[in-house]
C-alpha positions as CSV (number, residue, x, y, z in Angstrom):
1,M,-56.1,-24.1,-22.8
2,H,-54.9,-27.2,-21.0
3,N,-51.7,-25.5,-19.9
4,L,-53.7,-22.5,-18.6
5,Q,-56.0,-24.8,-16.6
6,M,-53.0,-26.6,-15.1
7,R,-51.4,-23.3,-14.1
8,L,-54.6,-22.2,-12.5
9,L,-55.0,-25.5,-10.6
10,L,-51.4,-25.2,-9.3
11,V,-52.0,-21.6,-8.1
12,L,-55.3,-22.6,-6.4
13,T,-53.6,-25.5,-4.7
14,F,-50.7,-23.3,-3.4
15,M,-53.2,-20.8,-2.1
16,F,-55.2,-23.4,-0.3
17,S,-52.1,-25.0,1.2
18,A,-50.8,-21.5,2.4
19,T,-54.2,-20.7,3.9
20,A,-54.3,-24.0,5.7
21,A,-50.8,-23.5,7.1
22,I,-51.6,-20.0,8.3
23,G,-54.8,-21.2,10.0
24,Q,-53.2,-24.2,11.6
25,K,-52.8,-24.0,15.4
26,K,-49.2,-24.4,16.5
27,T,-49.0,-26.5,19.8
28,V,-45.8,-27.6,21.5
29,F,-45.9,-30.6,23.9
30,L,-43.4,-29.8,26.6
31,I,-42.2,-32.9,28.5
32,T,-40.4,-32.2,31.8
33,D,-38.1,-34.0,34.2
34,A,-36.0,-33.0,37.2
35,E,-32.5,-34.4,37.0
36,G,-31.6,-32.0,34.1
37,V,-32.7,-28.8,35.8
38,G,-30.0,-26.2,36.5
39,G,-28.9,-26.2,40.1
40,V,-30.1,-29.8,40.8
41,C,-27.1,-32.1,41.3
42,R,-28.0,-34.3,44.3
43,Q,-30.6,-37.1,44.6
44,D,-32.4,-35.6,47.6
45,Q,-33.1,-32.5,45.4
46,T,-35.2,-34.5,43.1
47,E,-38.0,-35.2,45.6
48,P,-41.3,-34.0,43.9
49,K,-42.3,-32.0,47.0
50,D,-38.8,-30.4,47.4
51,A,-39.5,-26.6,47.5
52,E,-36.2,-25.7,45.7
53,L,-36.8,-28.2,42.9
54,R,-40.3,-27.0,42.3
55,Q,-39.2,-23.4,42.1
56,L,-36.2,-24.2,39.8
57,L,-38.2,-26.5,37.5
58,T,-41.2,-24.2,37.3
59,G,-39.0,-21.3,36.5
60,E,-37.3,-23.1,33.6
61,I,-40.7,-24.3,32.3
62,N,-42.3,-20.9,32.4
63,A,-39.2,-19.4,30.7
64,A,-39.6,-22.0,27.9
65,V,-43.3,-21.3,27.6
66,D,-42.5,-17.5,27.3
67,G,-40.0,-18.3,24.6
68,F,-42.3,-20.6,22.6
69,L,-45.1,-18.0,22.7
70,A,-42.7,-15.2,21.7
71,G,-41.6,-17.4,18.8
72,G,-45.2,-17.7,17.4
73,V,-46.6,-20.8,19.1
74,D,-50.3,-20.7,19.9
75,E,-50.4,-23.1,22.8
76,V,-48.0,-25.0,25.1
77,V,-49.1,-28.2,26.8
78,V,-46.8,-29.2,29.7
79,W,-46.6,-32.8,31.0
80,D,-45.2,-33.2,34.5
81,G,-43.1,-36.2,33.7
82,H,-41.1,-36.5,36.9
83,D,-41.7,-39.2,39.6
84,G,-45.4,-39.7,39.4
85,S,-46.3,-36.3,38.0
86,Q,-46.3,-34.6,41.5
87,T,-43.9,-31.8,41.0
88,L,-45.8,-29.1,39.1
89,S,-48.9,-27.1,40.1
90,T,-51.5,-25.1,38.3
91,L,-50.9,-22.4,41.0
92,T,-47.5,-21.6,39.6
93,I,-47.4,-22.9,36.0
94,H,-47.4,-20.2,33.3
95,P,-50.9,-18.7,33.0
96,K,-51.0,-19.3,29.2
97,A,-49.9,-23.0,29.5
98,K,-51.9,-26.1,30.1
99,L,-50.7,-28.8,32.5
100,V,-51.0,-32.6,32.1
101,M,-50.8,-34.5,35.3
102,G,-50.6,-38.3,35.7
103,A,-49.2,-41.3,33.9
104,L,-49.6,-41.2,30.1
105,N,-50.7,-43.9,27.7
106,A,-48.1,-45.9,25.8
107,S,-48.2,-43.4,22.9
108,M,-47.4,-40.5,25.2
109,L,-50.3,-38.6,23.7
110,M,-48.5,-38.3,20.4
111,E,-51.7,-39.3,18.6
112,R,-52.8,-35.7,19.3
113,K,-50.4,-34.7,16.5
114,W,-48.6,-31.8,18.3
115,S,-46.7,-29.4,16.1
116,A,-43.5,-30.2,18.0
117,V,-42.2,-31.8,21.1
118,A,-39.7,-30.3,23.5
119,Y,-37.9,-31.3,26.8
120,V,-37.0,-29.3,29.9
121,G,-35.0,-30.6,32.8
122,Q,-33.8,-33.6,30.8
123,H,-31.1,-36.1,31.9
124,S,-29.2,-38.6,29.8
125,K,-29.6,-42.3,29.5
126,A,-28.0,-44.7,32.1
127,N,-24.3,-45.4,32.2
128,V,-23.2,-42.1,30.6
129,K,-20.0,-40.5,31.9
130,G,-20.8,-37.0,33.1
131,G,-24.5,-37.6,33.1
132,V,-26.0,-36.0,36.2
133,M,-28.1,-38.7,37.9
134,A,-28.2,-40.4,34.5
135,H,-30.7,-43.3,34.2
136,S,-33.1,-44.9,31.7
137,Y,-36.6,-44.5,33.1
138,S,-35.8,-46.1,36.5
139,S,-32.5,-45.4,38.3
140,L,-33.1,-48.2,40.8
141,G,-34.9,-50.7,38.6
142,I,-33.3,-50.7,35.2
143,Q,-29.6,-51.2,34.4
144,V,-29.7,-50.9,30.6
145,M,-32.4,-50.3,28.1
146,K,-31.7,-51.0,24.4
147,L,-33.7,-50.1,21.3
148,N,-32.8,-52.2,18.3
149,G,-29.5,-52.9,20.1
150,K,-28.7,-49.3,20.9
151,P,-28.5,-48.2,24.6
152,V,-31.3,-45.6,25.1
153,G,-33.2,-43.6,27.7
154,E,-36.1,-41.2,27.7
155,I,-34.6,-39.0,25.0
156,D,-34.6,-41.7,22.3
157,V,-37.9,-43.3,23.3
158,I,-39.8,-40.0,23.4
159,A,-38.2,-38.8,20.1
160,G,-39.0,-42.2,18.5
161,M,-42.6,-42.2,19.7
162,A,-43.0,-38.6,18.4
163,G,-41.5,-39.5,15.1
164,Q,-43.8,-42.5,14.7
165,F,-46.7,-39.9,14.6
166,G,-44.7,-37.5,12.4
167,I,-43.9,-35.0,15.1
168,P,-40.4,-33.4,15.3
169,I,-38.3,-32.7,18.3
170,I,-37.3,-29.0,18.4
171,F,-35.8,-28.2,21.8
172,L,-34.1,-29.6,24.8
173,S,-32.7,-28.0,28.0
174,G,-30.7,-30.1,30.5
175,D,-27.2,-31.2,31.3
176,K,-24.5,-31.4,28.6
177,A,-24.8,-35.2,28.4
178,A,-28.5,-35.0,27.6
179,A,-27.9,-32.3,25.0
180,D,-25.2,-34.5,23.4
181,E,-27.5,-37.4,23.4
182,L,-30.3,-35.6,21.5
183,H,-27.8,-34.0,19.1
184,E,-26.8,-37.5,18.0
185,I,-30.3,-38.3,16.7
186,V,-31.7,-34.8,16.0
187,P,-28.7,-32.7,15.1
188,N,-30.7,-29.6,14.2
189,A,-32.7,-29.3,17.5
190,E,-32.1,-26.3,19.6
191,L,-30.1,-27.3,22.7
192,V,-29.6,-25.4,26.0
193,V,-27.0,-26.7,28.4
194,V,-27.6,-25.4,32.0
195,K,-25.0,-27.5,33.7
196,E,-22.1,-29.9,33.1
197,G,-21.8,-33.1,35.0
198,L,-18.4,-34.0,36.5
199,A,-19.7,-37.1,38.2
200,R,-23.1,-38.6,39.0
201,Y,-23.7,-36.2,41.9
202,V,-21.3,-33.4,41.0
203,C,-22.0,-30.7,38.5
204,I,-21.2,-27.1,37.5
205,S,-24.4,-25.1,37.0
206,V,-25.3,-21.7,35.8
207,S,-27.5,-19.6,38.0
208,A,-31.3,-19.9,37.9
209,P,-31.8,-16.4,36.2
210,V,-29.2,-17.2,33.6
211,A,-30.7,-20.7,32.9
212,R,-34.1,-19.1,32.5
213,E,-32.9,-16.5,30.0
214,M,-31.0,-19.1,28.0
215,I,-34.0,-21.4,27.9
216,R,-36.4,-18.5,27.0
217,E,-34.2,-17.5,24.0
218,G,-33.5,-21.1,23.0
219,A,-37.2,-21.9,23.0
220,R,-38.0,-18.8,21.0
221,R,-35.5,-19.7,18.3
222,S,-36.6,-23.3,18.2
223,V,-40.1,-22.4,17.0
224,G,-38.5,-21.5,13.6
225,L,-37.5,-25.2,13.3
226,I,-41.1,-26.4,13.0
227,G,-41.6,-27.7,9.5
228,K,-37.8,-27.8,8.9
229,V,-36.6,-30.5,11.4
230,K,-37.5,-34.0,10.3
231,P,-39.1,-36.3,12.8
232,Y,-36.7,-38.9,14.3
233,R,-37.8,-42.4,13.1
234,V,-36.9,-45.7,14.7
235,T,-36.3,-48.5,12.1
236,N,-39.1,-51.1,12.1
237,P,-39.6,-53.8,13.3
238,V,-38.5,-52.9,16.8
239,T,-36.8,-54.9,19.5
240,L,-36.8,-53.4,23.0
241,E,-34.5,-55.0,25.5
242,I,-34.6,-54.3,29.3
243,E,-31.9,-55.3,31.6
244,Y,-33.1,-55.0,35.2
245,T,-30.9,-54.5,38.3
246,T,-30.1,-57.5,40.5
247,R,-32.8,-56.3,43.0
248,N,-35.4,-56.5,40.2
249,T,-34.9,-60.0,38.7
250,L,-37.7,-61.3,36.5
251,G,-40.7,-63.1,37.9
252,L,-42.0,-66.6,37.1
253,D,-44.6,-65.2,34.7
254,A,-42.2,-63.2,32.5
255,E,-42.3,-65.8,29.7
256,A,-46.0,-65.4,29.4
257,R,-45.9,-61.7,28.5
258,A,-47.0,-61.0,24.9
259,G,-44.1,-60.6,22.5
260,A,-41.6,-61.3,25.2
261,E,-38.3,-63.3,25.1
262,V,-36.6,-63.9,28.4
263,V,-32.9,-63.8,28.0
264,D,-31.8,-64.5,31.6
265,S,-32.9,-63.7,35.1
266,Q,-32.5,-59.9,34.6
267,K,-33.0,-59.4,30.9
268,I,-36.1,-59.5,28.7
269,R,-36.8,-58.5,25.1
270,F,-40.0,-57.3,23.6
271,K,-40.6,-57.3,19.8
272,G,-43.2,-55.3,17.9
273,K,-44.0,-54.2,14.4
274,D,-43.1,-50.7,15.5
275,L,-42.0,-48.8,18.6
276,L,-45.6,-48.3,19.9
277,E,-46.3,-52.0,19.8
278,A,-43.0,-52.9,21.5
279,W,-43.5,-50.2,24.2
280,Q,-47.1,-51.3,24.8
281,R,-45.9,-54.9,25.4
282,Y,-43.2,-53.7,27.8
283,R,-45.7,-51.6,29.8
284,A,-48.3,-54.4,29.9
285,R,-48.3,-56.3,33.2
């Protein structure tokens, strides 16, 4: 009788879990940038109001949204993450997507527990050979950013923040350097390379129609990774080191910032129990 009850309990538990999984809404949080977009190789092309950039980026985003929906995702929320969130418009964004505009909180909205996070138009971290307009958050302000001693950029920080909330990274489109960078930390993510950097402002790019088709198919395939790809986790506690450029030396009040250690005139470290706390301290002014 006891064994029968145990078997019945296991069956009921499995049925409940399966029903919950079927009923759970799948939402992808799609973070966008500009320097990794196909056909964008010069700094002047990355101006938010540049008509060509807006057309190229929006085309790639909408292709990704098509792919995610075709793969079985219920909702795609897009964050305009380039230069003050001024590049995208609800007039041209995919009709089935939602658009987030403006600066995000330190957690990057990961507390919403998205099913997965993806990147479109992503560039690599600073100082990478072959990285098209490679930088770590600020091409003019930051020379090097390190997370627990490792040089990083947006890719690592976003993936780490998502991982802190148990969210996997499933997809990236951008230049080859960006794809290689994500592959190092999330080897199973779906990667779409739309251009190869030869120098900072020199690249070989596929055409816009080809880029969109590649992204659409890659995004569709990536949906199958939800529940299979493990979230990327940064080892705790966390040390975040920022080395600013010579034109952005530290001010007199740098020592007073919470959790901060001033190393020299350009370098400061922030410590936290986890990535979120360290990132909050870095962002606090």
